[in-house]
ZANU-73675 format. One line per field, with one value per residue: x, z, y of N, C-alpha, C, CB in turn; residue number from 0; residue in three letters. Coordinates in pm, whole numbers. Atoms other than C-alpha are relative to their C-alpha. Last residue first. Glycine has a CB too. Layout:
n_px: (X;...)
n_pz: (Z;...)
n_py: (Y;...)
ca_px: (X;...)
ca_pz: (Z;...)
ca_py: (Y;...)
c_px: (X;...)
c_pz: (Z;...)
c_py: (Y;...)
cb_px: (X;...)
cb_pz: (Z;...)
cb_py: (Y;...)
nr: (NUM;...)
rest: (ALA;...)
end
This chain:
n_px: (62;-40;96;-41;109;4;-101;-126;-104;41;-101;71;33;-122;-57;88;-22;-133;11;75;-88;30;139;10;-14;115;-13;121;122;103;130;104;96;122;22;109;-55;-62;109;61;-92;5;131;6;-91;67;105;-65;-52;111;61;-93;16;-74;0;-31;-105;-120;-58;-91;68;-69;116;-13;113;-14;23;-83;-135;0;62;-89;-117;30;-43;-136;-75;-109;-4;7;-35;-130;8;111;114;117;130;-9;142;6;134;41;47;-66;-58;-103;-139;-71;-13;-95;-132;-53;-36;-105;-111;48;59;26;142;73;145;38;135;62;-75;-68;60;-106;-15;-38;-143;-80;0;-73;-142;-44;-9;-118;-124;-81;-101;51;132;-7;122;91;102;107;-22;6;-116;-110;-43;-78;-127;-85;-45;-101;-124;-43;-63;93;135;97;140;88;130;104;124;67;-22;-111;-121;-36;-53;-135;-86;-19;-96;-137;-21;-33;-137;-92;30;55;-104;66;146;46;147;67;145;83;12;34;-105;23;-53;-53;38;-61;-139;-80;33;-55;-145;-61;30;-96;-131;0;24;-88;-103;46;102;-62;-87;87;64;116;102;53;95;-67;42;15;-106;19;90;-75;-87;-140;-72;-118;-42;-136;-55;29;126;-24;41;126;120;-6;77;-23;91;-39;90;-52;7;132;32;88;-6;-88;10;-99;-135;-20;-90;-52;50;-24;-98;44;-102;48;-93;-140;-92;-34;0;-124;15;109;81;-54;58;-119;-88;-50;80;141;7;-26;125;94;-24;77;-60;101;13;-9;52;50;11;128;6;138;22;113;-26;-141;-79;-103;-132;-99;-127;-104;-88;-74;14;-76;61;-89;-49;98;-21;-6;112;-38;22;24;76;-15;78;-77;79;-21;40;34;-102)
n_pz: (26;-107;-33;-7;-36;45;-53;-12;-91;-137;-62;-27;130;68;-71;24;137;6;-58;96;108;30;44;135;0;47;-16;38;-35;43;-68;81;-78;74;94;-45;-44;-131;-96;-19;-70;-143;-56;7;-104;-129;-6;-11;-136;-94;23;-51;-145;-72;79;-103;-85;82;30;-105;-95;-62;-60;-26;-66;-10;-126;14;-53;-140;-13;59;-88;-109;35;-49;115;-15;114;133;100;68;132;70;-91;81;-40;-58;-7;-47;-42;4;-124;-21;123;62;10;-122;-2;104;-39;-98;64;100;-34;-36;108;137;26;-8;23;-31;-51;5;86;-75;13;31;143;65;38;-115;-107;50;-2;-140;-37;66;-58;115;42;-12;63;145;16;103;43;71;-7;136;34;33;-126;-73;71;-33;-139;1;44;-105;-106;-95;54;-77;35;10;40;62;-14;118;8;92;-71;-98;73;44;-119;-44;82;-29;-144;-26;46;-59;18;-125;-102;-100;0;-27;-7;82;-18;119;68;-89;-83;-39;-135;-9;129;112;-27;-43;64;136;6;-32;113;103;-38;6;138;96;65;47;102;117;67;62;118;-27;102;-12;-111;-127;-78;-144;-79;-145;-15;37;-108;24;79;49;136;28;-132;-43;-74;-144;-76;-75;83;106;112;140;83;133;31;26;-118;-62;-72;-115;-39;-117;-60;52;23;105;107;75;-59;87;-50;-89;-102;-130;-112;34;-107;-3;-132;-59;-120;-96;29;-60;26;16;59;130;108;-11;27;143;70;-20;106;120;86;101;52;146;56;-115;-1;-66;-106;-40;-143;-51;15;-11;92;82;-48;93;-31;-74;91;-78;22;-109;-71;-101;53;-17;-126;-119;-23;-27;116;115;100;141;93;104;69;-42;88;-70;15)
n_py: (131;88;105;140;90;138;92;-73;45;-26;-86;-125;-60;-40;-114;-116;-47;-60;-134;-82;-45;-141;-9;56;145;76;144;73;-73;93;-5;63;79;34;-110;-85;-128;18;23;-132;-90;31;-37;-145;-48;15;-102;-131;-13;-13;-131;-100;-8;103;123;100;-57;-17;131;44;88;113;66;143;66;144;69;121;-17;-44;-132;-100;-3;-93;-135;-23;-49;-97;-90;62;-101;3;62;-65;-15;-38;53;133;37;138;35;141;59;129;55;-79;43;-39;-145;-40;49;-94;-127;16;-90;-134;-78;46;-27;125;-6;138;17;133;92;105;133;97;23;-126;9;47;-100;-118;38;-7;-141;-57;51;34;-97;-137;-4;14;78;-51;94;-70;-144;-55;-81;90;62;-100;-17;116;-16;-105;62;93;-79;-61;-11;77;-25;116;-52;82;-75;-53;-143;-23;44;-105;-115;39;2;-139;-75;44;-22;-139;-25;96;141;53;6;86;5;136;6;101;-10;8;-128;-111;-57;-140;-18;-137;-59;69;38;-116;-127;1;15;-129;-89;34;-48;-146;-44;66;-81;-131;21;62;-97;-102;59;85;-24;-134;-6;-23;-116;23;-63;-15;-116;-120;-46;33;-98;71;-32;47;30;137;-10;-24;117;-8;9;99;-51;40;-77;-44;-111;-134;-85;6;124;-18;-141;-15;-133;-92;51;99;-39;115;124;115;96;106;29;41;-11;26;-40;-142;-60;-48;-82;22;119;121;131;82;-101;43;-58;40;144;16;-34;111;98;-33;-100;-32;-135;-1;-125;-73;-145;-25;-100;-22;-9;-78;-143;-38;80;-64;41;56;-68;74;75;98;143;63;113;58;128;108;74;-82;-90;-138;-86;88;-73;36;-82;-68;-102;-139;-107;-123;-104)
ca_px: (8981;9040;9032;9229;9186;9458;9463;9133;8820;8497;8641;8322;8540;8695;8366;8204;8504;8489;8115;8168;8441;8213;8196;8576;8559;8622;8854;8900;9141;9466;9709;10069;10323;10629;10910;10884;11225;11074;10846;11139;11336;11044;11012;11382;11389;11081;11247;11562;11355;11152;11458;11631;11328;11340;11095;11020;11020;10826;10567;10511;10361;10470;10297;10577;10562;10839;10767;10918;10760;10382;10374;10619;10416;10100;10249;10211;9836;9683;9347;9306;9387;9207;8922;8887;9096;9320;9671;10047;10079;10428;10461;10822;10931;11132;11001;10831;10514;10181;10016;10082;9911;9618;9563;9573;9373;9031;9168;9401;9383;9715;9923;10277;10388;10755;10976;10723;10593;10828;10549;10577;10569;10242;10076;10175;10062;9729;9683;9766;9520;9223;9014;8689;8736;9111;9088;9451;9661;9993;10265;10149;10264;10034;9797;9782;9675;9409;9267;9257;9077;8809;8789;8720;8875;9241;9549;9898;10182;10475;10800;11084;11307;11352;11133;10871;10873;10828;10531;10374;10438;10270;9943;9963;9975;9666;9476;9518;9757;9514;9757;10122;10287;10657;10882;11253;11452;11568;11585;11321;11448;11215;11140;11344;11293;10974;10766;10939;10897;10542;10441;10625;10427;10092;10148;10311;10148;9814;9905;10227;10063;9786;10032;10234;10585;10826;10881;11040;10846;11008;10946;10750;10716;11020;10845;10570;10222;9948;9703;9496;9186;9114;9128;9494;9411;9551;9917;10186;10271;10379;10417;10573;10579;10762;10590;10694;11024;11134;11411;11475;11200;11304;10993;10690;10635;10347;10191;10375;10216;10035;10046;9864;9894;9758;9383;9121;9055;8969;8711;8800;9134;9242;9187;9279;8974;8784;8569;8709;9072;9033;8867;9166;9398;9235;9373;9254;9530;9482;9537;9602;9642;9755;10037;10119;10458;10570;10896;10774;10393;10212;9896;9565;9287;8979;8714;8415;8306;8241;8125;8198;7985;7781;8090;8054;8136;8356;8235;8321;8481;8598;8659;8789;8675;8864;8818;8985;8976)
ca_pz: (12039;12115;11805;11781;11676;11668;11684;11603;11477;11333;10984;10835;10681;11019;11207;10947;10957;11337;11319;11080;11309;11614;11655;11665;11965;11934;12099;12002;12141;12151;12174;12080;12230;12046;12225;12518;12444;12433;12145;11953;12008;11917;11578;11490;11609;11398;11087;11147;11217;10899;10685;10845;10792;10424;10202;10457;10229;9946;10193;10321;9998;9787;9536;9447;9277;9177;9064;8768;8895;8862;8482;8469;8710;8518;8211;8377;8321;8599;8534;8880;9243;9461;9698;9998;10231;9941;10081;10030;9794;9859;9647;9627;9541;9230;9247;9584;9663;9790;9446;9415;9748;9657;9341;9515;9825;9733;9542;9803;10179;10273;10155;10277;10103;10052;9979;10112;9988;9987;9959;10314;10444;10639;10369;10082;10284;10346;9973;9893;10152;10055;10370;10466;10378;10438;10787;10804;11117;11186;11432;11499;11849;11943;12117;11794;11604;11866;11835;11457;11498;11708;11462;11180;10871;10951;10768;10909;10864;11059;11134;11171;11476;11467;11777;11600;11304;11535;11708;11373;11232;11514;11503;11122;11083;11300;11209;11355;11077;10802;10553;10636;10487;10564;10689;10728;11025;11145;10860;10703;10540;10239;10135;10427;10757;10704;10496;10596;10965;10943;10768;11033;11296;11125;11049;11381;11593;11727;11750;11931;12171;12252;12309;12543;12473;12766;12794;12450;12168;11917;11548;11310;10930;10879;11081;10824;10972;11122;11316;11618;11764;11427;11240;11148;10812;10551;10450;10692;10989;11320;11694;11940;12301;12309;12467;12198;12051;11794;11532;11507;11268;11056;11113;11226;11555;11800;12067;12002;12213;12096;11867;11548;11199;10847;10899;10689;10587;10233;10038;9780;9613;9695;9502;9654;9593;9659;9940;10209;10101;10081;10424;10568;10411;10635;10944;11244;11453;11645;12016;12225;11925;11981;11727;11510;11339;10990;10825;10776;10819;11119;11232;11178;11438;11261;11160;11334;11135;11191;10859;10697;10386;10572;10604;10238;9936;9812;9844;10074;10350;10659;11021;11242;11566;11662;11645;11794;11578)
ca_py: (9452;9822;10037;10360;10721;10985;11364;11530;11357;11493;11517;11366;11093;11014;11013;10789;10554;10526;10469;10177;10040;10028;9648;9641;9875;10247;10500;10865;11125;10929;11219;11151;11391;11520;11703;11464;11318;10970;11074;11224;10904;10676;10847;10825;10463;10392;10535;10330;10016;10055;10121;9823;9601;9686;9874;10145;10451;10283;10154;10508;10635;10929;11158;11397;11737;11978;12333;12513;12839;12844;12833;12544;12333;12426;12262;11924;11942;11732;11570;11420;11501;11248;11331;11564;11344;11238;11198;11243;11538;11677;11993;12105;12459;12543;12902;12944;12757;12890;12889;12516;12454;12676;12474;12134;12226;12086;11786;11642;11691;11527;11820;11892;12213;12300;12602;12856;13194;13498;13757;13888;13527;13564;13776;13545;13244;13421;13482;13118;12986;13201;13190;13018;12650;12669;12814;12928;12874;13050;12948;12591;12497;12209;12451;12650;12339;12261;12612;12576;12244;12412;12702;12459;12302;12357;12480;12511;12758;12620;12802;12553;12506;12129;12092;12305;12067;11768;11930;12020;11672;11481;11673;11688;11312;11256;11571;11921;12031;11949;12108;12179;12486;12531;12813;12738;12866;12526;12279;12055;11737;11722;11364;11226;11406;11605;11362;11037;11108;11242;10921;10720;10904;10856;10487;10400;10668;10551;10185;10275;10518;10271;9986;10208;10340;10375;10001;10001;9845;9610;9671;9450;9462;9234;8962;8928;8960;8747;8962;8867;9036;9194;9524;9469;9309;9546;9497;9613;9826;9683;9729;9488;9373;9040;8739;8490;8606;8864;8899;8524;8414;8116;7908;8101;8277;8260;8482;8810;9084;9394;9693;9779;9912;9864;9836;9660;9301;9207;9011;9120;9194;9551;9874;10208;10426;10102;10242;10012;10048;10427;10430;10242;10501;10760;10589;10387;10227;9904;9842;9529;9300;8943;8918;8615;8635;8541;8432;8076;8062;8201;8025;8200;8237;8101;8357;8517;8821;9191;9338;9675;9740;10006;10226;10322;10109;9829;9473;9182;9390;9204;9305;9025;8861;8546;8169;7865;7552)
c_px: (-72;-70;56;-121;53;-122;-21;101;116;110;-44;91;-75;-31;123;57;-87;29;134;-13;-74;83;-39;-142;-4;27;-129;27;-129;-134;-94;-129;-108;-86;-124;-30;-106;54;58;-121;-65;88;-5;-129;0;87;-72;-104;66;50;-114;-54;92;-25;71;4;34;116;131;69;103;-93;51;-128;35;-122;29;-7;90;139;11;-54;102;118;-24;51;140;63;109;15;4;19;133;-25;-121;-124;-113;-134;-8;-146;-2;-139;-52;-39;86;39;90;149;73;26;106;138;62;46;112;112;-30;-63;-38;-148;-62;-152;-24;-141;-68;73;86;-54;101;35;51;149;96;11;86;147;50;17;122;140;71;96;-59;-135;-24;-122;-96;-101;-113;5;-2;126;119;54;89;137;92;54;114;132;53;77;-101;-139;-88;-137;-89;-124;-108;-118;-61;35;124;125;42;67;145;89;24;100;140;33;43;145;108;-33;-51;90;-53;-152;-41;-151;-66;-148;-84;-4;-54;109;-6;50;50;-37;69;146;102;-33;51;151;60;-26;106;140;9;-20;82;104;-45;-101;55;83;-85;-54;-115;-107;-66;-105;84;-36;-28;119;-23;-85;75;88;145;73;128;34;144;60;-45;-127;13;-36;-126;-126;13;-78;33;-105;47;-112;51;4;-142;-27;-90;8;90;-3;90;146;17;90;54;-47;12;116;-55;116;-66;95;143;100;35;-21;135;-29;-104;-86;76;-47;138;82;40;-81;-144;-6;18;-132;-93;20;-83;52;-109;-22;28;-59;-53;-11;-143;0;-149;-11;-109;19;147;74;106;126;108;121;102;81;77;-26;95;-74;90;49;-97;21;22;-123;38;-28;-12;-87;32;-95;90;-96;29;-31;-46)
c_pz: (124;-18;113;21;4;50;-55;62;2;100;140;67;16;-129;-72;66;-32;-138;-3;52;-99;-115;-42;-54;-145;19;-42;8;-27;46;-62;79;-93;88;-86;-93;58;56;142;92;26;81;151;64;5;114;135;14;20;142;98;-19;60;149;70;-65;118;78;-79;-34;95;79;65;63;24;73;-12;128;-8;64;143;24;-51;97;111;-30;48;-135;5;-109;-135;-97;-71;-138;-67;86;-79;42;49;24;37;57;-22;134;36;-135;-66;-8;124;5;-101;50;101;-57;-104;31;39;-90;-142;-28;1;-2;23;60;-15;-95;74;-34;-38;-147;-67;-31;112;109;-47;12;143;36;-61;49;-126;-54;3;-71;-150;-5;-96;-48;-63;6;-139;-41;-22;130;72;-66;41;141;-8;-39;110;103;91;-55;82;-49;-20;-28;-77;41;-123;-6;-86;77;95;-71;-38;124;53;-73;42;146;36;-39;58;-11;134;120;105;11;17;16;-96;37;-125;-80;90;96;41;142;-9;-135;-121;27;35;-74;-144;-15;23;-128;-103;30;-10;-141;-106;-84;-59;-112;-130;-75;-72;-130;23;-101;13;109;126;70;147;61;146;2;-35;107;-17;-98;-32;-143;-11;139;41;81;150;68;85;-83;-111;-96;-145;-58;-132;-25;-19;131;53;63;119;49;123;58;-57;-12;-98;-110;-70;71;-97;41;94;95;129;119;-27;113;-13;145;59;17;110;-44;70;-9;-22;-71;-138;-120;3;-40;-151;-71;14;-110;-125;-81;-104;-49;-150;-42;135;20;55;122;26;152;54;-26;15;-87;-89;72;-88;29;83;-97;102;-7;108;78;100;-51;20;124;125;17;39;-128;-123;-87;-143;-89;-99;-75;60;-99;69)
c_py: (-54;-134;-82;-89;-142;-75;-140;-96;98;-32;44;103;132;74;53;125;120;56;72;144;89;55;141;9;-50;-149;-68;-150;-76;59;-101;-2;-53;-89;-22;116;92;131;-9;-10;135;97;-22;51;153;50;-6;111;137;24;24;140;105;14;-115;-137;-91;60;12;-131;-58;-91;-128;-51;-146;-57;-150;-83;-122;1;55;140;100;10;100;140;35;33;104;107;-69;116;9;-60;65;24;60;-59;-144;-34;-148;-17;-143;-64;-121;-61;103;-27;51;150;42;-43;97;134;-1;98;144;104;-40;16;-140;-6;-148;7;-137;-95;-104;-138;-106;-21;128;4;-38;107;116;-38;16;147;69;-37;-49;105;141;-1;-17;-93;68;-104;80;153;61;76;-93;-57;102;16;-114;22;102;-66;-92;79;64;27;-92;40;-122;84;-74;88;64;148;19;-40;111;117;-30;6;140;87;-41;28;141;22;-89;-148;-53;-21;-98;2;-145;13;-99;13;-2;130;110;46;147;20;143;61;-63;-32;108;129;6;-7;137;79;-30;55;152;54;-71;72;132;-18;-58;103;104;-59;-98;35;137;12;12;130;-28;73;35;126;127;63;-43;92;-75;41;-50;-21;-140;13;18;-132;3;0;-103;90;-34;94;61;100;141;81;7;-137;32;144;6;140;108;-41;-114;52;-124;-127;-117;-89;-106;-23;-46;5;-42;25;147;41;40;-148;-20;-118;-113;-144;-60;106;-51;47;-49;-148;-13;28;-121;-103;23;118;12;142;0;135;51;151;6;93;20;-8;90;149;42;-101;62;-46;-63;86;-76;-85;-81;-149;-52;-109;-72;-134;-116;-84;83;88;142;77;-88;90;-43;79;74;90;138;111;128)
cb_px: (107;-32;-32;103;-120;124;-4;-15;49;-125;26;-123;-82;87;35;-143;-28;107;-53;-140;60;22;-92;47;-111;-31;36;-48;-4;24;-60;41;-62;33;122;30;69;111;-80;-42;129;46;-111;10;143;-38;-100;89;101;-87;-52;136;27;152;65;-106;-43;-31;-99;-76;-79;109;-114;122;-130;133;-143;148;-8;-91;-147;16;63;-126;-70;94;-71;107;-128;-133;137;16;-110;27;41;-29;-23;91;-73;86;-105;100;-110;152;87;123;8;-58;-136;-52;-1;-96;-123;-49;57;-92;-126;-86;-31;18;-29;59;-107;86;140;-101;-15;94;38;119;21;-42;-142;-69;26;-86;-135;-12;10;5;101;-30;-94;73;-124;70;-77;56;129;-128;121;-42;-115;-86;-26;-68;-121;-59;-19;-108;-99;-88;-47;7;-25;-11;8;-36;16;-47;145;-36;-13;-117;-103;-6;-51;-136;-50;19;-103;-112;11;-40;-17;-124;61;-40;-50;65;-65;47;-50;25;134;102;113;-139;146;-108;-153;-40;6;-60;-139;-54;42;-37;-153;-4;40;-103;-136;-24;91;-37;-119;61;117;-87;-87;-110;58;109;71;89;-149;129;9;-20;-135;61;99;44;-8;-39;20;12;-85;57;-109;83;79;-112;4;23;50;-41;11;20;-2;95;74;-43;100;-135;-40;139;-148;-14;-4;-49;137;-116;-151;150;-39;-108;40;-86;49;45;-44;-127;98;54;-83;-127;90;5;-4;103;7;-116;12;-61;86;137;-46;-25;147;39;141;-140;130;-105;65;111;-92;-12;44;-73;83;-130;22;85;-49;99;13;35;36;42;70;-95;46;-39;-37;53;76;-128;-12;-126;-129;88;-147;-115;68;-36;32;82;-65;147;-147;114;30)
cb_pz: (-45;139;-123;112;-99;45;153;87;-40;33;-88;88;-83;-29;144;52;-99;38;145;-26;-73;124;111;1;86;-149;145;-144;-73;58;-9;-43;114;-135;-89;135;-116;-8;-35;-136;-80;26;-67;-146;-25;23;-116;-123;30;-3;-145;-69;64;-31;-134;117;51;-119;-79;131;-74;92;-108;91;-84;74;47;-32;139;81;-41;-151;11;76;-125;-60;-68;97;-14;-19;33;-76;-84;-14;120;-103;146;117;-139;130;-111;77;60;-7;-75;92;-77;119;-8;-140;15;118;-65;-112;135;117;-47;4;22;136;-134;139;-98;77;54;88;-150;116;-65;72;-94;38;56;-125;-87;87;-16;-153;-20;-103;113;143;69;-34;71;-139;122;-121;-68;-74;13;-113;65;29;-145;-46;95;-57;-137;25;58;68;-36;152;-153;132;-132;91;-50;-92;3;-140;41;97;-100;-92;101;29;-143;-40;81;-43;-153;-38;-147;40;19;-62;-139;132;-128;39;-26;-75;-34;117;-87;64;8;-38;-19;1;117;123;42;-78;65;143;-22;-30;131;99;-50;2;103;118;57;38;92;106;40;73;-145;-12;130;-4;35;60;-28;68;-67;-137;37;-140;64;-69;-18;19;71;-101;-87;18;-42;-92;-84;58;-47;-22;28;-93;116;-119;110;27;115;-41;-118;-35;37;-144;-94;-131;57;-59;-3;-39;142;-66;79;-11;15;-102;131;19;94;-80;106;-45;-14;156;-150;120;90;-87;3;129;102;-38;36;151;2;-50;-36;65;-59;-64;70;104;-112;138;-53;32;63;-65;-142;-98;-148;88;2;-106;153;-79;-102;87;-141;141;-98;96;-131;-70;115;13;12;-112;-50;29;-35;-22;20;-84;102;-24;-33;94;-150)
cb_py: (-100;62;-90;-22;13;-72;-3;130;-140;-80;124;-25;-97;-122;-39;-28;-112;-104;-8;-61;-121;84;-47;-146;-68;32;-36;40;128;-146;142;-144;84;-70;18;52;69;-103;-131;59;18;-146;-80;48;-52;-147;-19;25;-112;-126;11;-14;-137;8;24;3;136;88;-84;-16;-113;50;-30;-29;12;-39;21;38;42;-89;-7;-25;-140;-45;45;-102;123;-54;67;-78;69;-131;66;148;82;-108;23;4;18;-20;32;-87;86;18;108;12;-129;-73;63;-40;-153;13;63;-90;-39;-9;-66;-119;147;-61;69;-47;60;-104;-19;-78;-38;-11;124;65;-117;-143;19;58;-126;-93;68;-16;-150;119;25;30;-97;-124;69;8;-57;84;34;-48;-81;-94;-77;125;46;-132;7;130;-68;-107;102;-108;-133;34;-21;-70;90;-118;149;-114;27;-51;-148;25;52;-124;-104;67;7;-148;-78;87;-22;-137;-31;77;137;-135;-40;-57;61;-142;146;-133;50;12;54;16;-52;108;-4;-146;-96;60;46;-120;-132;43;11;-150;-59;59;-48;-151;52;85;-74;-135;42;68;-122;78;-16;97;-34;128;-8;-61;155;-137;-28;-17;-108;46;139;-135;152;-156;-104;-105;71;124;-119;41;-128;-137;143;-147;154;-120;107;-2;-63;-148;-25;70;88;-49;35;10;-121;53;43;-87;-1;-10;-51;-83;128;-125;144;97;-57;87;-73;118;-76;73;-125;11;-26;20;126;-40;150;56;-78;59;143;-22;-46;138;-39;33;46;-98;126;20;45;-79;140;-135;116;-48;32;-81;18;74;-157;102;-13;-123;95;-89;-37;59;-113;110;22;36;95;81;-78;53;-7;-94;138;-148;152;-102;99;44;-12;42;27)
nr: (324;323;322;321;320;319;318;317;316;315;314;313;312;311;310;309;308;307;306;305;304;303;302;301;300;299;298;297;296;295;294;293;292;291;290;289;288;287;286;285;284;283;282;281;280;279;278;277;276;275;274;273;272;271;270;269;268;267;266;265;264;263;262;261;260;259;258;257;256;255;254;253;252;251;250;249;248;247;246;245;244;243;242;241;240;239;238;237;236;235;234;233;232;231;230;229;228;227;226;225;224;223;222;221;220;219;218;217;216;215;214;213;212;211;210;209;208;207;206;205;204;203;202;201;200;199;198;197;196;195;194;193;192;191;190;189;188;187;186;185;184;183;182;181;180;179;178;177;176;175;174;173;172;171;170;169;168;167;166;165;164;163;162;161;160;159;158;157;156;155;154;153;152;151;150;149;148;147;146;145;144;143;142;141;140;139;138;137;136;135;134;133;132;131;130;129;128;127;126;125;124;123;122;121;120;119;118;117;116;115;114;113;112;111;110;109;108;107;106;105;104;103;102;101;100;99;98;97;96;95;94;93;92;91;90;89;88;87;86;85;84;83;82;81;80;79;78;77;76;75;74;73;72;71;70;69;68;67;66;65;64;63;62;61;60;59;58;57;56;55;54;53;52;51;50;49;48;47;46;45;44;43;42;41;40;39;38;37;36;35;34;33;32;31;30;29;28;27;26;25;24;23;22;21;20;19;18;17;16;15;14;13;12;11;10;9;8;7;6;5;4;3;2;1;0)
rest: (PRO;THR;LEU;ILE;SER;SER;GLY;THR;THR;LYS;ARG;ALA;GLU;LEU;ASP;ARG;HIS;ALA;ARG;ALA;VAL;GLU;ALA;LEU;THR;TYR;ARG;HIS;ASN;VAL;ASP;VAL;LYS;VAL;GLU;GLY;SER;ALA;ILE;VAL;ALA;PHE;LEU;ASP;ASP;ALA;ALA;ASP;GLN;LEU;GLU;GLN;ARG;THR;ARG;THR;TYR;HIS;ASP;LEU;MET;PRO;ARG;THR;VAL;PHE;LEU;SER;GLY;LYS;GLN;THR;LEU;ILE;GLY;LEU;ASN;ILE;GLY;THR;VAL;PRO;GLY;SER;ALA;ASN;GLY;TYR;SER;VAL;MET;LEU;GLY;ARG;VAL;GLN;LEU;SER;ASP;LEU;SER;SER;GLU;TRP;THR;SER;ALA;GLY;VAL;GLY;ASP;PHE;VAL;VAL;PRO;VAL;LYS;ALA;GLY;ASP;THR;ILE;GLU;MET;VAL;ARG;GLU;ALA;VAL;ASN;GLU;GLN;GLU;TYR;LEU;ILE;VAL;HIS;ASP;CYS;GLY;LEU;ALA;ARG;ALA;ARG;ASP;ALA;LYS;ALA;GLU;SER;GLY;ALA;THR;GLY;ILE;VAL;THR;ALA;GLY;ILE;SER;LYS;LEU;TRP;GLN;VAL;ALA;ILE;SER;GLY;VAL;GLY;GLY;ALA;VAL;ALA;HIS;PHE;LEU;VAL;THR;GLU;GLY;ALA;ASN;VAL;PRO;TYR;ILE;ARG;ARG;ILE;LEU;TYR;GLN;ALA;THR;LEU;GLY;LYS;LEU;MET;MET;ALA;ALA;ALA;GLN;GLU;PHE;SER;VAL;GLY;ASP;SER;LEU;SER;VAL;ILE;ARG;ASP;ALA;LYS;ILE;LYS;HIS;TYR;GLU;ALA;TYR;ALA;GLY;PRO;PRO;GLY;ILE;TYR;ALA;VAL;ARG;ASP;GLY;VAL;SER;VAL;SER;ASP;VAL;GLY;GLU;GLY;ILE;GLU;THR;VAL;VAL;GLY;ALA;GLY;GLU;LYS;GLY;LEU;GLY;THR;PRO;LEU;PRO;LEU;LYS;TYR;LEU;GLY;SER;ARG;HIS;TYR;THR;ASP;ILE;PHE;ASN;VAL;GLY;ILE;ALA;HIS;ASN;ARG;VAL;LEU;VAL;GLU;GLY;PRO;GLU;PRO;SER;PRO;ILE;PRO;VAL;ASP;ALA;LEU;GLN;ILE;VAL;GLU;PRO;GLY;GLY;ASN;GLU;HIS;VAL;LEU;ILE;LYS;LYS;MET;GLU;ALA;MET)
end
């Protein structure tokens, strides 16, 4: 039986638990598709699956997105054909030369979107899409706070928000990332490890604060995010880069202005193939327009996955990172 290279994790822990294994190339079952990966996305959620912050049955693969060519289809699949260029998001396992995935998790790629672009933007871009277009549809003239604005999701979101006509207050962890955020169009950048975020938001907005905060950082920015919100504002906590938010006293939401909080995940906003396709079409359209550009700034091989995770967790990366099988 033909074999392929695949990343496996047999126990939760740091990057050292990542193993590159030789495993049989799978055959698609009914309703599934086999994709030969040309590029694979690397995202913070992959580190959560590896560490056990988000529990998965072990052993497990890693990686939720990729792009490549369909090499085999299972019974009953009529949405794609062998030879099609596709991208996908789905359960962990994309860190591999081939990935078997359900056909309803796949979208077709237009000729104007490269494999690297698709792998770099599917999860991050679709996350940006559901944050700013569905959870809180941002309108022209609104001012929003977006944490980690130079990261993968933030890099896409800030460009998209500017194309809508919003004013973006972003946070960054270093001067270099602040410079990148400004280059992407961010109107105001706060160094959240050096400055008081809520005080700066008050200054920038002349005391008005913001109607929504998009926070993928987590524990270290939780309080400042709440303090940056207007009365009845919405806190969108979508990630845990600094650790999870725990021990919440719901009464604090009343004290700070009858605030709303959501802790969403992309899977719940792309439950059907139609939802996924609609979101992807929205994303591809803004990419094709040139209003949003996807920067692939870091490339690793499958043998370098541990280093990729270390770089991500140390916040050494900007824009998107991919693996090349």
